[in-house]
BARO-758439 format. One line per 3 residues: number of its first residue (from 1); their letters; for each residue x, y, z of C-alpha. Coordinates in steps of 0.1 Angstrom, whole numbers, m for minus. Example, Ala and Ser with C-alpha at 12.3 -4.5 7.8 and 13.67 -1.06 7.14 Angstrom:
BEGIN
1) AS) 123 m45 78 ~ 137 m11 71
END
This chain:
BEGIN
1) MCW) 0 0 0 ~ 14 34 m10 ~ 3 68 2
4) RTE) 12 101 m15 ~ 0 137 m14 ~ m7 157 m46
7) GKT) m19 191 m37 ~ m57 186 m37 ~ m60 149 m25
10) IVC) m44 121 m5 ~ m48 89 m24 ~ m45 53 m12
13) KAV) m38 38 m47 ~ m38 1 m38 ~ m72 3 m20
16) LLW) m89 22 m48 ~ m77 m1 m76 ~ m83 m34 m57
19) TAF) m118 m22 m46 ~ m126 m14 m82 ~ m114 m48 m94
22) FSC) m132 m69 m69 ~ m165 m50 m72 ~ m168 m57 m109
25) TGA) m192 m86 m113 ~ m224 m92 m132 ~ m238 m86 m167
28) AAA) m220 m67 m194 ~ m232 m37 m212 ~ m235 m35 m250
31) LPQ) m206 m24 m271 ~ m207 14 m277 ~ m222 29 m308
34) DLP) m202 50 m332 ~ m206 88 m328 ~ m229 106 m353
37) GDI) m211 121 m383 ~ m221 156 m372 ~ m203 151 m338
40) VRL) m171 136 m355 ~ m169 167 m378 ~ m175 190 m348
43) IER) m145 174 m330 ~ m123 179 m361 ~ m133 216 m363
46) QCE) m126 221 m326 ~ m91 206 m330 ~ m85 228 m361
49) DGG) m95 259 m340 ~ m75 247 m310 ~ m105 249 m286
52) GDP) m132 229 m269 ~ m130 197 m248 ~ m135 168 m272
55) EAL) m130 142 m244 ~ m158 158 m224 ~ m180 157 m255
58) LEY) m173 120 m260 ~ m181 114 m223 ~ m214 132 m228
61) FQE) m226 111 m257 ~ m214 79 m241 ~ m235 87 m210
64) LAR) m264 97 m232 ~ m262 63 m250 ~ m262 46 m216
67) KPL) m291 66 m202 ~ m310 77 m233 ~ m335 106 m232
70) NLN) m371 95 m231 ~ m389 114 m259 ~ m423 105 m245
73) TAD) m418 119 m210 ~ m391 146 m213 ~ m403 182 m207
76) REA) m396 211 m230 ~ m364 221 m212 ~ m349 186 m215
79) LEG) m358 184 m251 ~ m343 218 m259 ~ m311 206 m242
82) FPL) m308 176 m265 ~ m283 186 m291 ~ m297 166 m320
85) MTP) m331 182 m320 ~ m340 216 m335 ~ m365 241 m319
88) FMV) m390 232 m345 ~ m386 195 m337 ~ m391 202 m300
91) SSL) m423 222 m306 ~ m436 197 m331 ~ m430 167 m308
94) LEY) m447 184 m278 ~ m478 192 m299 ~ m479 156 m313
97) RSE) m477 142 m278 ~ m505 165 m266 ~ m528 155 m295
100) YGA) m520 119 m301 ~ m502 106 m270 ~ m469 88 m267
103) VAS) m449 79 m298 ~ m449 41 m301 ~ m420 35 m326
106) AGE) m392 50 m345 ~ m413 47 m377 ~ m440 68 m361
109) LAM) m414 93 m348 ~ m402 97 m384 ~ m437 108 m395
112) VDG) m439 136 m369 ~ m436 170 m386 ~ m400 181 m385
115) FDI) m385 146 m383 ~ m374 123 m411 ~ m358 89 m414
118) AAV) m322 103 m414 ~ m328 125 m383 ~ m344 96 m364
121) RRM) m316 73 m374 ~ m290 98 m360 ~ m307 101 m326
124) LPF) m319 65 m320 ~ m287 55 m301 ~ m294 84 m276
127) VTL) m332 83 m271 ~ m359 59 m260 ~ m397 59 m265
130) GAG) m407 44 m231 ~ m440 53 m215 ~ m430 54 m178
133) PEG) m435 85 m158 ~ m401 85 m140 ~ m367 92 m154
136) NTG) m353 92 m189 ~ m358 55 m195 ~ m394 53 m183
139) STD) m387 25 m159 ~ m411 21 m130 ~ m390 m6 m114
142) EKL) m381 8 m79 ~ m359 m21 m69 ~ m324 m11 m57
145) RVS) m299 m17 m85 ~ m261 m14 m85 ~ m244 m10 m119
148) GKL) m211 5 m131 ~ m179 m3 m149 ~ m141 m2 m145
151) TLR) m120 9 m175 ~ m83 2 m177 ~ m63 16 m206
154) SRM) m27 19 m218 ~ m9 27 m250 ~ 26 25 m263
157) DLE) 42 51 m287 ~ 71 35 m305 ~ 82 67 m320
160) RGD) 107 72 m292 ~ 110 36 m282 ~ 148 36 m281
163) EEE) 151 67 m258 ~ 158 63 m221 ~ 131 78 m199
166) EGL) 130 83 m162 ~ 93 78 m158 ~ 66 54 m170
169) PVP) 73 39 m205 ~ 36 40 m213 ~ 6 62 m202
172) LYA) m18 45 m178 ~ m54 52 m173 ~ m81 38 m150
175) KYR) m117 49 m146 ~ m144 36 m123 ~ m181 46 m125
178) MEV) m208 32 m103 ~ m246 39 m98 ~ m267 28 m69
181) GRH) m303 30 m78 ~ m316 61 m96 ~ m302 87 m71
184) LSA) m266 79 m62 ~ m235 77 m83 ~ m198 78 m77
187) GFT) m166 74 m97 ~ m129 82 m100 ~ m103 87 m127
190) LES) m66 78 m123 ~ m42 88 m151 ~ m5 92 m158
193) DRG) 12 103 m190 ~ 42 88 m205 ~ 74 99 m188
196) EKD) 56 108 m155 ~ 71 90 m125 ~ 42 77 m105
199) FPD) 7 63 m110 ~ m16 82 m107 ~ m1 115 m116
202) FYS) m36 129 m119 ~ m65 119 m97 ~ m102 129 m100
205) FNI) m132 117 m80 ~ m168 126 m74 ~ m199 114 m55
208) AVS) m233 127 m67 ~ m269 124 m57 ~ m298 136 m78
211) DIR) m336 139 m79 ~ m344 137 m41 ~ m377 149 m28
214) LSG) m375 175 0 ~ m412 179 4 ~ m441 155 4
217) DGR) m456 169 m28 ~ m423 168 m46 ~ m423 205 m55
220) CRL) m392 211 m35 ~ m364 188 m47 ~ m326 183 m44
223) ESA) m320 182 m81 ~ m283 174 m77 ~ m254 176 m53
226) VVG) m218 168 m62 ~ m188 164 m39 ~ m154 162 m55
229) DFS) m147 173 m90 ~ m174 189 m112 ~ m181 210 m143
232) LRF) m202 241 m146 ~ m224 252 m176 ~ m245 283 m170
235) GQG) m263 307 m193 ~ m244 313 m226 ~ m210 309 m209
238) LVL) m200 345 m202 ~ m192 337 m166 ~ m190 300 m159
241) WNS) m186 273 m186 ~ m157 248 m183 ~ m171 220 m204
244) FSL) m176 211 m241 ~ m194 232 m266 ~ m217 221 m295
247) SGL) m210 253 m315 ~ m198 241 m349 ~ m226 216 m355
250) SSP) m242 220 m389 ~ m276 228 m372 ~ m282 265 m368
253) SAA) m296 258 m333 ~ m261 249 m322 ~ m254 287 m319
256) MRR) m272 285 m286 ~ m254 272 m255 ~ m274 244 m238
259) GGG) m266 247 m201 ~ m262 217 m177 ~ m257 234 m143
262) IVP) m234 215 m119 ~ m225 180 m132 ~ m198 154 m121
265) YTS) m165 158 m139 ~ m154 127 m158 ~ m128 139 m183
268) SNE) m90 134 m177 ~ m82 170 m187 ~ m62 183 m157
271) NRY) m71 220 m160 ~ m108 222 m168 ~ m126 213 m136
274) FHG) m136 225 m102 ~ m128 207 m69 ~ m151 211 m39
277) AGV) m189 208 m37 ~ m220 221 m56 ~ m257 218 m49
280) TLG) m288 226 m71 ~ m322 229 m55 ~ m356 231 m73
283) FPE) m385 251 m59 ~ m421 257 m68 ~ m431 280 m97
286) GVR) m400 270 m118 ~ m374 285 m95 ~ m340 268 m93
289) ASV) m309 277 m73 ~ m274 265 m75 ~ m244 272 m53
292) FYS) m208 259 m53 ~ m174 262 m38 ~ m141 251 m52
295) DNG) m105 250 m39 ~ m84 235 m66 ~ m47 231 m73
298) QDA) m32 248 m104 ~ 0 240 m122 ~ 23 270 m120
301) RIE) 60 280 m119 ~ 64 301 m87 ~ 90 328 m80
304) GVC) 86 343 m45 ~ 50 354 m41 ~ 43 354 m79
307) FTT) 35 328 m105 ~ 54 334 m138 ~ 38 307 m160
310) KPE) 8 284 m159 ~ 14 252 m178 ~ m19 237 m190
313) DGV) m11 205 m209 ~ m11 184 m177 ~ 22 166 m185
316) HDT) 47 163 m157 ~ 76 144 m173 ~ 105 167 m162
319) EAL) 116 179 m127 ~ 106 215 m135 ~ 71 204 m145
322) RAA) 68 181 m115 ~ 77 210 m93 ~ 50 231 m109
325) RDA) 23 205 m103 ~ m4 220 m81 ~ 20 247 m69
328) MRE) m7 273 m67 ~ m43 272 m56 ~ m74 289 m68
331) KVL) m105 295 m48 ~ m138 299 m66 ~ m173 304 m52
334) GAN) m205 312 m71 ~ m242 308 m75 ~ m269 307 m101
337) VSW) m306 315 m96 ~ m330 308 m125 ~ m367 309 m132
340) SGE) m386 289 m159 ~ m420 298 m172 ~ m441 286 m201
343) WLR) m422 307 m227 ~ m395 324 m208 ~ m364 313 m189
346) TGV) m341 337 m171 ~ m312 334 m147 ~ m286 353 m128
349) TAA) m250 340 m124 ~ m223 353 m101 ~ m188 341 m94
352) AYR) m158 353 m74 ~ m123 338 m76 ~ m87 344 m67
355) YSH) m52 328 m70 ~ m30 321 m40 ~ m1 340 m57
358) LDG) 2 373 m75 ~ 4 374 m113 ~ 41 377 m122
361) RRK) 38 368 m159 ~ 57 388 m185 ~ 36 417 m198
364) SYY) 32 418 m236 ~ 12 438 m261 ~ m16 412 m263
367) NEH) m21 404 m226 ~ m13 435 m206 ~ m50 443 m203
370) LRY) m59 408 m190 ~ m41 408 m156 ~ m56 408 m121
373) DGW) m45 401 m86 ~ m65 394 m55 ~ m103 387 m57
376) WGN) m119 391 m91 ~ m154 382 m102 ~ m183 385 m127
379) VSL) m221 387 m127 ~ m245 381 m156 ~ m281 379 m166
382) DWL) m292 353 m192 ~ m325 347 m209 ~ m342 323 m233
385) MSF) m376 331 m249 ~ m393 302 m266 ~ m424 304 m288
388) RGL) m432 275 m312 ~ m402 274 m335 ~ m386 306 m323
391) LVF) m359 309 m297 ~ m344 342 m286 ~ m314 338 m262
394) GEA) m286 358 m247 ~ m265 368 m218 ~ m250 401 m205
397) ALD) m221 402 m181 ~ m199 426 m161 ~ m165 420 m145
400) REG) m153 435 m112 ~ m141 467 m130 ~ m173 471 m150
403) AFA) m160 458 m183 ~ m189 445 m204 ~ m195 414 m224
406) GIT) m227 405 m242 ~ m240 379 m266 ~ m275 375 m281
409) GAV) m291 355 m309 ~ m321 339 m323 ~ m330 306 m339
412) YSF) m361 302 m360 ~ m376 273 m380 ~ m397 289 m407
415) AMP) m412 255 m416 ~ m400 219 m415 ~ m375 223 m444
418) LEA) m358 256 m433 ~ m340 266 m401 ~ m319 298 m396
421) SVL) m300 315 m368 ~ m282 347 m362 ~ m257 355 m333
424) YRY) m241 388 m323 ~ m214 392 m296 ~ m196 421 m281
427) YSP) m167 414 m257 ~ m148 444 m243 ~ m110 442 m247
430) RYI) m108 445 m210 ~ m134 420 m200 ~ m118 393 m177
433) ATH) m136 361 m169 ~ m112 333 m161 ~ m138 305 m163
436) AGA) m159 318 m193 ~ m165 296 m222 ~ m189 315 m245
439) YCR) m188 314 m282 ~ m157 332 m295 ~ m128 330 m319
442) SNV) m101 329 m293 ~ m109 343 m258 ~ m140 358 m243
445) NNE) m127 394 m248 ~ m116 418 m275 ~ m142 407 m301
448) HGV) m171 421 m320 ~ m187 395 m341 ~ m218 384 m360
451) SAA) m226 350 m375 ~ m255 335 m394 ~ m264 300 m404
454) VKW) m291 284 m425 ~ m301 247 m428 ~ m324 236 m456
457) SPG) m339 201 m459 ~ m355 202 m494 ~ m369 167 m492
460) GSV) m360 131 m488 ~ m329 128 m467 ~ m309 158 m480
463) DVS) m296 185 m456 ~ m279 216 m470 ~ m262 239 m444
466) SSI) m243 272 m448 ~ m227 296 m423 ~ m208 328 m424
469) EYT) m191 347 m396 ~ m173 381 m393 ~ m152 390 m363
472) YFP) m135 423 m356 ~ m107 425 m330 ~ m105 462 m318
475) YAR) m73 456 m298 ~ m40 437 m304 ~ m42 399 m302
478) YGV) m15 372 m302 ~ 6 376 m333 ~ m13 408 m344
481) RDP) m4 442 m329 ~ m31 462 m346 ~ m69 461 m349
484) SSC) m79 433 m374 ~ m107 412 m386 ~ m115 376 m398
487) LKG) m141 363 m422 ~ m152 326 m423 ~ m177 308 m444
490) ALE) m188 272 m451 ~ m213 253 m472 ~ m220 216 m467
493) CNW) m244 190 m479 ~ m253 156 m463 ~ m274 132 m483
496) EVE) m287 99 m469 ~ m292 83 m503 ~ m310 54 m488
499) EHH) m308 34 m456 ~ m272 22 m461 ~ m257 49 m483
502) SLY) m247 85 m475 ~ m228 113 m493 ~ m212 143 m477
505) ARV) m196 174 m492 ~ m182 206 m475 ~ m164 236 m488
508) SGT) m151 263 m464 ~ m128 293 m464 ~ m112 317 m439
511) YDN) m95 351 m444 ~ m77 367 m416 ~ m64 402 m426
514) GRD) m44 406 m394 ~ m22 376 m402 ~ m28 380 m439
517) TRQ) m37 343 m442 ~ m62 327 m466 ~ m75 291 m462
520) FRL) m97 271 m485 ~ m108 235 m480 ~ m129 210 m500
523) RLG) m141 177 m486 ~ m160 148 m502 ~ m171 117 m483
526) YGY) m191 85 m488 ~ m204 60 m463 ~ m220 26 m466
529) GGE) m234 2 m440 ~ m256 m1 m410 ~ m251 m9 m373
532) TGF) m242 m46 m381 ~ m225 m63 m410 ~ m200 m48 m434
535) GAV) m195 m11 m438 ~ m172 14 m456 ~ m162 50 m454
538) SRI) m143 70 m481 ~ m130 106 m479 ~ m110 129 m500
541) EGG) m100 164 m489 ~ m80 191 m504 ~ m68 224 m490
544) YAG) m50 256 m498 ~ m34 278 m472 ~ m5 303 m471
547) GSL) 4 296 m507 ~ 7 258 m501 ~ m15 229 m511
550) GML) m26 198 m492 ~ m45 166 m500 ~ m57 136 m479
553) LYQ) m74 104 m490 ~ m86 75 m469 ~ m105 43 m473
556) EGR) m120 26 m442 ~ m137 m8 m439 ~ m154 m22 m409
559) YSS) m174 m52 m397 ~ m198 m56 m367 ~ m212 m90 m358
562) VSG) m250 m94 m355 ~ m245 m106 m319 ~ m226 m74 m310
565) KFR) m197 m93 m296 ~ m171 m84 m322 ~ m163 m53 m342
568) VGL) m133 m45 m363 ~ m122 m16 m385 ~ m93 m8 m408
571) RLT) m84 25 m423 ~ m57 33 m449 ~ m47 70 m453
574) FFT) m26 88 m479 ~ m16 125 m475 ~ 6 151 m491
577) TDS) 9 187 m480 ~ 34 214 m490 ~ 38 228 m454
580) WDS) 23 230 m420 ~ m1 258 m431 ~ m19 233 m454
583) RIY) m22 206 m428 ~ m54 185 m427 ~ m70 173 m395
586) CYE) m87 139 m396 ~ m107 121 m369 ~ m97 85 m362
589) GGI) m119 62 m341 ~ m102 45 m313 ~ m110 26 m281
592) PGT) m141 40 m263 ~ m135 73 m245 ~ m105 81 m267
595) FSV) m100 97 m301 ~ m72 108 m324 ~ m73 138 m346
598) PAY) m38 139 m361 ~ m27 170 m381 ~ m14 154 m413
601) YGK) 14 173 m431 ~ 43 164 m452 ~ 40 133 m474
604) GTG) 32 98 m462 ~ 7 71 m454 ~ m11 58 m423
607) LNA) m28 27 m412 ~ m53 26 m383 ~ m68 m6 m370
610) VAA) m94 m10 m342 ~ m111 m41 m328 ~ m136 m47 m300
613) YKP) m144 m81 m285 ~ m167 m92 m257 ~ m156 m128 m250
616) VRW) m177 m132 m218 ~ m205 m113 m201 ~ m183 m94 m178
619) LNV) m154 m82 m201 ~ m151 m59 m231 ~ m117 m58 m248
622) HFR) m107 m29 m272 ~ m75 m27 m292 ~ m61 0 m315
625) CSL) m29 1 m336 ~ m19 31 m357 ~ 11 33 m380
628) VKY) 23 65 m398 ~ 50 64 m425 ~ 64 97 m437
631) FSD) 80 96 m471 ~ 95 131 m467 ~ 109 126 m432
634) PDK) 114 90 m420 ~ 126 102 m386 ~ 89 111 m378
637) DCV) 76 76 m385 ~ 56 63 m355 ~ 36 34 m342
640) DVG) 9 37 m315 ~ m6 6 m299 ~ m35 9 m274
643) LQL) m53 m16 m252 ~ m84 m11 m230 ~ m102 m35 m207
646) TLP) m137 m27 m195 ~ m154 m47 m168 ~ m191 m37 m166
649) F) m215 m48 m139
END
């Protein structure tokens, strides 16, 4: 047994691991579904832009697949929070339920105004049509049930296989999740990167309760309480939003943030979570109140009473980085109070926070207006007005010194075939909100921007989407010392030719006059197959940026057994680019909870193989092997091998 202290926690590693191992008995869960194509493309765009938290996004959809949304019992707020439904679909479904009752089948759902076969097929892994009055699944079984799973993962990167390293030769990862009945859940994550000395280098845990009656009539409820590590998603993200974003989906309704309040943190990102406790209470007349407190460690290099840098990659494979681990602390406290009526939702969010050390970072032209010491804070008012297919939303915020940030927008479904959105944002150059996560190009400050999107479904299973965005930066930004602007546009088409065939095309462009860069991309894709049997995916993409050209082509084949016990996939990729500017990002499926979005540049080929096997009821085995061969630079050749064991119960 080994004890060690890491800033925020004291961990008994042997006890945690052996407890998890010996508690895993019982029936196995089904193998996970593939992510919808829209979500895969969203992850690629977030990696291209260098933002978002794709791992948290993966966790969200995995949890949704495990506990699907009941379309027959969910209220308007829950339906509006579901990312694969538009405002028109929400209104149409509620009207259909009111007039005809519960939807009995996927075929009936496809006949509801606003739905079609392609839309229903995309959401089926994440929804259910149960008729029960309780919970998402509609189950009325009140027996106490215990379920959960343990996930163990490692991978080996042979790119540096001959180098001597002080720490671990491979990264290690263990995650345990457990549910007791409908109201209690708990879990922890243990993780170490390659080169780090001990396991775990990073430790996260949470215990959560939900949906507890506090009064006999159920009008006062403990909606949720989390102790340990948690995420916050309030309003449109101008004050508190440290989780994933769905901005970038082809649906215009993705322009609106869909808040989640206080939820357990399950990602392994070491810098995007709060540590402490949070509670959400529900009161009569649609009133809801949340309050939280966090005291968390922060990686920082300390000199005297100041911190000089804040490393944020979570890797501690050198003595300097190990010394910076949790060297500074941050206290955060805040609250949100909201009210929901028939057509209006509004809320107030407030947060105060401070570091334990002063800001000693080097001043520069792009960050001198974003520094603070001591206590800082923000307060905001958010709103959402809903009427049939129209949503009007926004948030207005101030920081401690009175700097303003605001965002507002509207989404409207003119009729079933057409949906449109518009979004405007104004972020003062001096607005400071350390934990903001609102829609932006870089940071939630120094931006004036407007964007618009349209989606048209002319008939059958064809979706055509277009978007355009203009952003003005009134103050200097990184790499640009003068005011500047950026223009982006995209046009894409997704066609479900028939049940097992689909076509996808996208053309996009970006012009940044501050950096004097122009980018143009064209992508074509074809998919074949269903949930079982043989399937195939083809893609060709070309790009132009900074005077250089790039091209990528891949062919992927996969097979899933009818029993669901065996799945395998193999992808062959060819790429050629003139420089880093014309690099191409390409999502690669991996073992559950992981993903790879390599930036291909240079000239070469890649091979990616994945396999999943469930030999017995209590064990899922997943394997991934990726090889990349560079024709232009053989020293960059690499081989990645990953293995994951999941023991569900």
